[in-house]
C-alpha positions as CSV (number, residue, x, y, z in Angstrom):
1,M,66.0,109.0,109.7
2,N,65.4,112.6,108.5
3,R,68.4,114.9,108.6
4,E,69.9,117.7,106.6
5,K,72.3,116.2,104.1
6,I,75.2,117.1,101.8
7,I,75.8,114.6,99.1
8,V,79.1,113.8,97.4
9,I,78.9,112.7,93.8
10,D,81.9,110.5,93.0
11,F,83.7,110.6,89.7
12,G,86.2,108.0,90.7
13,G,88.4,110.3,92.8
14,Q,90.7,108.7,95.4
15,Y,89.6,111.2,98.1
16,N,85.8,110.5,97.9
17,Q,85.5,109.2,101.5
18,L,87.7,112.0,102.8
19,V,85.4,114.6,101.3
20,A,82.4,113.1,103.1
21,R,84.4,112.8,106.3
22,R,85.4,116.5,106.2
23,V,81.8,117.6,105.8
24,R,80.8,115.5,108.8
25,E,83.5,117.2,110.8
26,C,81.4,120.3,110.2
27,S,78.5,118.5,112.1
28,V,76.6,118.0,108.8
29,Y,75.6,114.5,107.6
30,C,77.1,113.5,104.2
31,E,76.8,110.5,101.9
32,I,78.6,109.4,98.7
33,Y,76.8,108.5,95.5
34,S,78.0,107.5,92.0
35,Y,77.9,110.1,89.2
36,K,75.5,107.6,87.5
37,T,72.8,108.3,90.1
38,D,69.6,109.4,88.5
39,I,68.8,113.1,88.7
40,E,65.3,112.3,90.0
41,Q,66.9,110.3,92.9
42,I,69.0,113.3,93.7
43,K,66.0,115.6,93.8
44,A,64.1,113.2,96.1
45,M,67.0,113.3,98.6
46,N,66.6,117.1,98.8
47,P,70.2,117.7,99.8
48,K,71.3,121.1,101.2
49,G,74.4,121.0,98.9
50,I,76.2,118.8,96.3
51,I,80.0,118.3,96.1
52,L,81.5,116.9,92.9
53,T,84.8,114.9,93.5
54,G,88.0,114.6,91.6
55,G,88.5,111.9,89.0
56,P,91.1,110.2,86.8
57,N,89.8,111.3,83.4
58,S,89.7,114.4,81.3
59,C,86.2,115.7,81.2
60,Y,86.3,116.6,77.5
61,E,87.2,113.1,76.4
62,E,84.5,110.8,74.8
63,N,82.9,108.5,77.4
64,A,84.4,110.5,80.3
65,A,82.4,110.5,83.6
66,S,79.9,113.3,83.4
67,C,76.6,114.8,84.6
68,S,73.7,116.6,83.1
69,K,73.3,120.3,82.9
70,E,70.1,119.9,85.0
71,L,72.2,119.2,88.1
72,F,73.3,122.8,88.1
73,E,69.7,124.1,87.5
74,L,68.1,122.5,90.6
75,G,68.8,125.6,92.8
76,I,71.0,123.4,95.1
77,P,74.5,124.8,95.8
78,V,77.2,122.8,94.0
79,L,80.9,122.7,94.8
80,G,83.2,121.1,92.2
81,L,86.7,119.8,93.3
82,C,89.5,119.4,90.7
83,Y,87.8,117.2,88.1
84,G,84.5,118.3,89.5
85,A,85.5,121.9,88.9
86,Q,86.5,121.2,85.4
87,L,83.3,119.4,84.7
88,I,81.2,122.3,85.8
89,M,83.0,124.5,83.4
90,H,82.9,122.0,80.6
91,V,79.1,121.3,80.9
92,L,78.2,125.0,81.3
93,G,80.1,126.3,78.3
94,G,83.7,127.0,79.5
95,R,86.8,125.4,78.0
96,V,89.0,122.8,79.7
97,C,92.2,121.5,78.1
98,K,95.6,120.1,78.7
99,A,97.5,122.4,81.0
100,P,100.8,123.9,79.7
101,V,102.3,123.3,83.1
102,R,101.1,120.4,85.3
103,E,100.6,121.3,89.0
104,Y,101.2,118.7,91.6
105,G,101.8,119.1,95.4
106,K,101.6,122.1,97.7
107,I,101.1,125.3,95.7
108,Q,100.5,128.9,96.9
109,V,97.1,130.1,95.8
110,T,95.9,133.7,95.9
111,V,92.2,133.8,96.8
112,D,89.5,136.5,96.7
113,T,88.6,136.7,100.4
114,S,85.3,138.6,99.6
115,S,83.9,135.3,98.3
116,K,81.7,133.4,100.7
117,L,83.9,130.3,100.0
118,F,87.1,132.0,101.2
119,R,85.7,134.1,104.1
120,D,88.3,134.2,106.9
121,V,90.9,132.4,104.6
122,S,94.3,134.0,104.2
123,E,94.7,135.9,100.9
124,K,97.7,133.7,100.0
125,T,97.2,130.1,101.2
126,I,98.9,126.8,100.6
127,C,96.7,124.2,98.7
128,W,97.1,120.7,97.3
129,M,97.1,120.6,93.5
130,S,96.9,117.5,91.4
131,H,95.9,118.1,87.8
132,N,97.1,117.7,84.2
133,D,94.2,119.7,82.7
134,Y,93.1,123.2,83.6
135,I,90.3,125.6,83.0
136,E,91.4,127.8,80.1
137,R,88.1,129.8,79.9
138,I,85.4,130.0,82.5
139,A,81.8,129.4,81.7
140,P,79.4,132.3,81.2
141,G,78.2,133.8,84.5
142,F,81.3,132.8,86.5
143,E,84.0,135.0,87.9
144,I,87.5,134.0,88.9
145,I,88.1,134.0,92.7
146,A,91.5,132.3,93.0
147,R,94.7,131.8,90.9
148,T,98.3,130.6,91.0
149,S,101.3,131.5,89.0
150,D,100.6,128.7,86.6
151,C,96.8,128.3,87.0
152,P,94.8,131.3,86.0
153,V,91.5,129.7,87.3
154,A,92.3,128.0,90.6
155,A,88.7,128.7,91.6
156,A,85.6,130.3,90.1
157,Q,82.1,131.1,91.3
158,W,78.6,132.0,90.0
159,E,77.5,133.4,93.3
160,E,73.9,134.1,92.3
161,R,73.3,130.4,91.4
162,K,75.6,129.1,94.2
163,L,77.9,127.3,91.9
164,Y,81.6,127.0,92.9
165,A,84.5,125.4,91.2
166,I,87.9,124.7,93.0
167,Q,90.9,123.3,91.0
168,F,92.6,122.1,94.2
169,H,91.7,119.6,97.0
170,P,90.4,121.3,100.2
171,E,89.6,117.9,101.7
172,V,93.3,116.9,102.2
173,L,95.3,118.1,105.2
174,H,98.0,119.4,102.8
175,T,95.5,122.2,102.0
176,K,96.2,124.4,105.0
177,E,92.8,126.1,105.3
178,G,90.8,123.5,103.4
179,S,88.6,122.6,106.3
180,K,87.7,126.3,106.7
181,M,86.7,126.4,103.0
182,L,84.5,123.4,103.3
183,H,83.0,124.8,106.5
184,N,82.2,128.0,104.5
185,F,80.5,126.1,101.7
186,V,78.4,124.0,104.2
187,Y,77.3,127.0,106.3
188,K,77.7,130.2,104.4
189,V,76.6,128.9,101.0
190,C,74.3,125.9,101.8
191,G,72.9,127.3,105.0
192,C,73.2,124.2,107.0
193,E,72.4,124.2,110.8
194,G,74.9,121.5,111.8
195,A,72.7,119.1,113.6
196,W,74.8,116.0,113.0
197,R,75.9,115.1,116.5
198,M,76.8,111.8,118.0
199,D,74.5,112.0,121.0
200,T,71.6,112.7,118.7
201,F,72.6,109.8,116.4
202,V,72.8,107.3,119.2
203,E,69.4,108.4,120.7
204,T,67.7,108.4,117.3
205,S,69.2,105.0,116.4
206,I,68.1,103.3,119.6
207,R,64.6,104.6,119.1
208,A,64.5,103.5,115.4
209,I,65.9,100.0,116.3
210,R,63.3,99.5,119.1
211,E,60.5,100.5,116.7
212,K,61.8,98.1,113.9
213,V,62.4,95.1,116.2
214,G,59.2,95.3,118.2
215,S,58.9,92.1,120.1
216,G,61.2,90.1,117.8
217,K,64.3,88.3,118.8
218,V,67.7,89.6,117.7
219,L,71.0,87.8,117.1
220,C,74.2,89.9,117.1
221,A,77.5,88.8,115.5
222,L,79.9,89.8,118.2
223,S,83.6,89.7,117.4
224,G,84.9,91.7,120.3
225,G,86.2,94.4,117.9
226,V,85.2,98.0,118.2
227,D,82.4,98.0,115.6
228,S,80.6,94.9,116.7
229,S,81.0,95.8,120.4
230,V,79.4,99.2,119.9
231,A,76.6,97.7,117.8
232,A,76.0,95.1,120.5
233,V,75.8,97.6,123.3
234,M,73.5,99.8,121.2
235,L,71.2,96.9,120.5
236,S,71.2,95.9,124.2
237,K,70.1,99.4,125.2
238,A,67.4,99.3,122.5
239,V,65.8,95.8,123.0
240,G,67.3,94.4,126.2
241,D,67.0,90.7,126.7
242,Q,65.5,90.2,123.2
243,L,69.1,90.3,122.1
244,T,71.5,87.3,122.0
245,C,75.1,87.8,121.2
246,V,77.0,85.0,119.5
247,F,80.8,85.2,119.6
248,V,82.3,82.8,117.0
249,D,85.9,81.9,117.7
250,H,87.0,81.0,114.2
251,G,90.5,80.3,115.2
252,L,91.7,83.5,113.4
253,L,91.8,85.8,116.4
254,R,94.8,87.5,118.1
255,K,96.6,85.6,120.8
256,N,94.3,84.9,123.8
257,E,91.6,87.2,122.3
258,G,88.8,84.6,122.5
259,D,89.2,84.4,126.3
260,E,89.5,88.2,126.6
261,V,86.3,88.8,124.6
262,E,84.4,86.3,126.9
263,E,85.8,88.0,130.0
264,V,84.4,91.4,128.9
265,F,81.1,90.4,127.3
266,G,80.4,87.0,128.9
267,P,78.2,86.3,131.9
268,N,80.8,87.5,134.3
269,G,81.5,90.8,132.5
270,P,79.8,94.2,132.9
271,Y,77.3,93.7,130.1
272,D,74.2,91.5,130.0
273,L,74.3,90.5,126.4
274,N,73.0,86.8,126.6
275,F,76.5,85.8,125.4
276,I,77.1,82.5,123.6
277,R,80.6,81.4,122.6
278,V,81.0,79.0,119.7
279,N,84.4,77.4,119.3
280,A,84.6,76.7,115.5
281,Q,88.3,76.8,114.9
282,E,88.6,73.4,113.1
283,R,85.6,74.0,111.0
284,F,87.1,77.2,109.6
285,Y,90.5,75.7,109.0
286,E,88.9,72.9,107.1
287,K,87.0,75.3,104.9
288,L,90.1,77.3,104.2
289,K,92.3,74.4,103.4
290,G,94.2,74.9,100.1
291,V,92.7,78.4,99.5
292,E,95.2,81.2,98.8
293,E,93.3,83.9,96.9
294,P,92.4,86.7,99.5
295,E,88.9,87.5,98.1
296,K,88.0,83.8,98.2
297,K,89.2,83.6,101.8
298,R,87.2,86.6,102.8
299,K,84.0,85.1,101.2
300,I,84.6,81.7,102.7
301,I,85.0,83.1,106.2
302,G,82.0,85.4,105.8
303,E,79.7,82.7,104.6
304,E,80.8,80.3,107.3
305,F,80.0,83.0,109.8
306,I,76.5,83.1,108.5
307,R,76.1,79.4,108.6
308,V,77.2,79.3,112.2
309,F,74.8,82.1,113.1
310,E,71.9,80.3,111.4
311,E,72.7,77.2,113.5
312,E,72.8,79.1,116.7
313,A,69.6,81.0,115.8
314,K,67.8,77.7,115.3
315,K,68.9,76.6,118.8
316,I,67.6,79.8,120.2
317,G,64.4,79.7,118.1
318,A,62.5,82.3,116.1
319,V,65.3,84.9,115.6
320,E,64.1,87.5,113.1
321,F,67.0,89.9,113.0
322,L,70.7,89.7,112.6
323,V,72.9,92.5,113.8
324,Q,76.3,93.3,112.1
325,G,78.9,95.9,112.7
326,T,79.1,97.3,109.1
327,I,80.6,100.8,109.0
328,Y,80.5,103.3,106.1
329,P,84.1,102.6,104.7
330,D,83.0,99.0,104.4
331,V,80.1,100.0,102.2
332,V,82.2,102.3,100.0
333,E,85.1,100.0,99.6
334,S,82.7,97.1,98.7
335,G,81.6,99.2,95.7
336,L,78.1,100.0,97.1
337,G,78.7,103.7,97.6
338,G,80.2,106.1,95.1
339,E,82.1,105.2,92.0
340,S,85.3,103.7,93.3
341,A,86.4,100.2,92.3
342,V,85.7,97.3,94.7
343,I,88.8,97.3,96.9
344,K,87.7,94.3,99.0
345,S,84.6,92.4,99.9
346,H,83.3,92.4,103.5
347,H,81.4,89.5,105.0
348,N,79.0,92.0,106.6
349,V,78.3,94.2,103.5
350,G,75.9,93.9,100.6
351,G,73.3,91.5,102.0
352,L,73.3,87.9,102.8
353,P,73.4,84.7,100.7
354,D,70.1,83.9,99.0
355,Y,69.4,81.1,101.4
356,V,70.2,82.9,104.7
357,D,67.6,82.2,107.4
358,F,66.9,85.7,108.9
359,K,64.1,88.1,108.2
360,E,66.3,91.2,108.1
361,V,69.8,92.6,108.9
362,I,70.2,95.5,111.2
363,E,73.4,97.5,110.7
364,P,73.2,100.4,113.2
365,L,76.7,101.8,112.4
366,R,76.4,101.6,108.6
367,D,76.4,105.4,108.3
368,L,79.5,106.0,110.5
369,F,83.2,106.3,109.9
370,K,85.6,104.6,112.3
371,D,86.2,107.6,114.5
372,E,82.5,108.3,114.6
373,V,81.9,104.7,115.8
374,R,84.3,105.4,118.7
375,K,82.4,108.5,119.6
376,A,79.2,106.5,119.6
377,G,80.8,104.0,121.9
378,L,81.7,106.7,124.4
379,E,78.1,108.1,124.2
380,L,76.9,104.6,125.0
381,G,79.1,104.5,128.1
382,I,81.6,101.9,126.8
383,P,85.0,102.3,128.6
384,E,87.7,104.0,126.6
385,K,90.0,101.0,126.8
386,L,87.4,99.0,124.7
387,V,86.4,101.9,122.4
388,F,90.0,102.7,121.5
389,R,91.3,99.2,121.1
390,Q,93.2,98.2,118.0
391,P,91.0,97.7,114.9
392,F,90.7,94.0,113.8
393,P,89.1,92.9,110.6
394,G,86.1,90.5,110.6
395,P,88.1,87.8,108.7
396,G,90.8,88.1,111.3
397,L,94.2,86.6,110.7
398,G,92.8,85.0,107.6
399,I,93.8,88.2,105.8
400,R,97.0,88.7,107.8
401,I,98.3,85.4,106.5
402,V,99.3,85.6,102.8
403,G,98.4,82.3,101.1
404,E,96.9,79.3,102.6
405,V,95.7,79.4,106.2
406,T,96.7,76.6,108.6
407,A,96.6,76.2,112.3
408,Q,100.4,76.3,112.4
409,K,100.6,79.6,110.5
410,V,97.9,81.1,112.7
411,A,100.0,80.2,115.8
412,M,103.1,81.8,114.3
413,V,101.4,85.1,113.4
414,Q,99.6,85.2,116.8
415,D,102.9,84.8,118.7
416,A,104.7,87.4,116.4
417,D,101.8,89.9,116.7
418,A,101.7,89.5,120.5
419,I,105.4,90.2,120.8
420,Y,105.1,93.2,118.5
421,R,102.1,94.7,120.4
422,E,103.9,94.1,123.7
423,E,107.1,95.9,122.7
424,I,105.1,98.8,121.1
425,A,103.2,99.2,124.5
426,R,106.5,98.9,126.4
427,A,108.0,101.7,124.3
428,G,105.0,103.9,125.1
429,L,103.9,104.1,121.4
430,D,100.6,102.2,121.7
431,K,98.5,105.4,122.0
432,E,100.5,107.3,119.3
433,I,100.1,104.8,116.4
434,G,96.7,104.4,114.7
435,Q,97.0,100.7,113.9
436,Y,99.8,98.2,114.1
437,F,100.1,94.4,113.7
438,A,102.2,91.6,112.3
439,A,101.3,89.7,109.1
440,L,102.7,86.4,107.9
441,T,104.0,86.6,104.3
442,N,104.0,83.6,102.0
443,M,107.8,84.0,101.4
444,R,110.2,81.4,102.7
445,S,114.0,81.9,102.6
446,V,117.2,80.4,103.8
447,G,118.6,81.5,107.2
448,V,121.1,80.3,109.8
449,M,120.2,79.7,113.4
450,G,122.5,78.0,115.9
451,D,124.9,77.0,113.1
452,E,122.0,75.2,111.3
453,R,120.4,76.0,108.0
454,T,116.8,77.1,108.2
455,Y,114.1,77.5,105.5
456,D,111.4,79.5,107.2
457,Y,108.8,82.2,106.8
458,A,109.2,86.0,106.8
459,V,106.8,88.1,108.9
460,A,106.0,91.7,108.0
461,L,105.3,94.4,110.7
462,R,102.7,97.1,109.8
463,A,102.2,100.3,111.6
464,V,100.3,103.4,110.3
465,N,99.1,106.7,111.6
466,T,95.6,107.7,110.5
467,V,92.7,109.7,111.7
468,D,89.9,108.3,109.5
469,F,91.4,105.0,108.2
470,M,90.8,106.1,104.6
471,T,94.3,107.5,104.2
472,A,97.3,106.4,106.2
473,E,101.0,107.1,106.5
474,T,103.6,104.7,107.8
475,A,104.5,105.3,111.5
476,E,108.1,106.1,112.2
477,I,109.0,103.6,114.9
478,P,112.4,104.0,116.5
479,F,114.9,101.6,115.0
480,A,115.9,100.2,118.4
481,V,112.3,99.2,119.0
482,L,112.0,97.4,115.6
483,T,115.3,95.7,116.3
484,K,114.1,94.4,119.6
485,V,110.9,93.2,118.1
486,M,112.9,91.4,115.3
487,N,115.2,89.7,117.8
488,R,112.3,88.5,120.0
489,I,110.2,87.2,117.1
490,I,113.1,85.2,115.5
491,N,114.2,83.8,118.8
492,E,110.8,83.0,120.3
493,V,108.6,82.1,117.3
494,K,109.4,78.8,115.6
495,G,109.1,78.9,111.8
496,I,110.1,82.6,111.3
497,N,113.6,83.6,110.3
498,R,113.1,87.1,108.8
499,V,111.3,90.2,109.8
500,F,110.3,93.1,107.5
501,Y,108.8,96.5,108.2
502,D,106.2,97.6,105.7
503,L,106.7,101.3,104.6
504,T,103.7,101.5,102.2
505,S,101.1,104.3,102.7
506,K,97.4,104.1,101.9
507,P,96.9,104.8,99.1
508,P,98.5,103.0,97.1
509,G,98.3,100.1,99.6
510,T,95.6,99.2,102.0
511,I,96.1,99.1,105.8
512,E,95.4,95.4,106.0
513,F,97.6,93.0,104.0
514,E,95.0,91.2,101.9
C-alpha cells in the first residue's frame, strides 16, 4: 500500500508509540522502527521525514544507542526529540554533557516564532522536559531557536538541511502547543499532503484483501471484541461468503458474553458472517491447570486458539487464510516494532507456530491504533454501541486472574466484573471512562462475614482514562460508587471478602493486570 510516510526511529523512549500517534493525528501515516534499522532500508522506504525519539541513555557514553552521520545527509527532514536532539548534536560535532540543573516537568520555554517549527506557537509556551543531560554547544551549522532559564539550547535548527533538535517532548499533552509543533514539522518542513484518512484506508484495504484472497476461503478468529469485529466486517465486505467466522468460547469471557456475541454476529444477527460457535471451555481450563506465570498463560491460550481454528478449518475444508485482529500497539509491545522491550506477547502477533495449517495470515488492522480501529468500524457501518464497547484482551479473563485459572475463579471474576460494570453504567460514568474492569488477585486474607471467619480472595477494580491506550491515568470514580460496588461484590460473590481500587497509571503499569 503506497502512501506518504513519516518514520519514527526508536532509541528506547517511553513515548515512541505516542509520537507516531500524534503524527497520524496530522493525517499522515507513521511507523516505528528500531535505531538498528539499516540505513539502506530507511532509504528504500523513502520517508517524507524522520523523527528520533527520546531514550534512557546518555548519547556520549560507550555503547549508547546511536545512528550514523549518513542519516542526516539523506536530504530527508529530521526532528530529534530529547535524546534524539542530543544525538543529532553529538553526531554532527556539538557537545552534550551532564546538565548542571536537571529539568523535569512543565517548564516555560521561549521560542523563536520565525522558525518553521514554531510558526503560530506562542513566544513563551509550556513544554514537558525530562532530561539529565543537555546540549552545551550546538553543532556547526545550527542556530538556537528555543531556550529556558536553565537550558540554553531547548531547540536548535539547521534550516537549510531541514534538521531540527528539540530538548522537550512535543508529543505529550503536557506540552501545551506540542501538536502544533509536530503539525508544523509534518507540513511546513516535510511538505506532507495529509492523505492518511480512514475512509481511504478502509477502501484501499478492502481492495487489497480481495486481490490477495482471490477465490480462496478465509477463516476469521472472531472474539466479539472491537478489533476482531471490525476485522470480520471488513473481510465480509471484501470476500463475502468466502469468509467463515469462528467464535471460540474459551470460558474466559465476561459474564454472558458468549451469548451476546452469538446474538450480534450469529445467524439471527444483522451480519452474514457464516458464524460458527465452538464451546471449548473445559479444554482451555485443562490446558491452564497449574499454570501461574502470565506469559505462559498467554502463550497457552494463544496456541490453543490456533489448534481450535485448525480443527474447524479442516471441517470446513481448504481454508487458505486466517484473519486476526492484530493492531499496531500489539506489534510494538510484542517487540516487533521499535526498540522498546517486550511488554507482553500477543497470541495474534509475530506469526504462527511452525506447524500451523494455514497458507497465510491476514491482519487488516495491523497498522492501526485503537481509536483508529473504532473510526474504521464506523466507516464500515458498524453501530456505535459495538464500536465503542469496552476493550477486552484476546486471552480474556486468563490475564485478569492472577495465578492459576480455574472455573471457580472465572465465575468469581465474571460476577464481580458484571456488578462493577453495572454500577458504573448506573452512575452514568460508562461513557466517561476509557476502560474499566475487575481482576481477581492471588491474595487471600482473613475476614469476618456473619460472625464467621472467612479466608477468601481480594478483587481489584481497575478504571483508566486514555485516548490512545498507550498512556493512561487512573479514573477518579466517586467514593460512593466504589463503596456501593464493594458492598455488592462482597455480599453477592461467594469467595471474595476484600475489594481494592488500583491507582496505578500507565506507565509504569499496564492497563491489563498481567
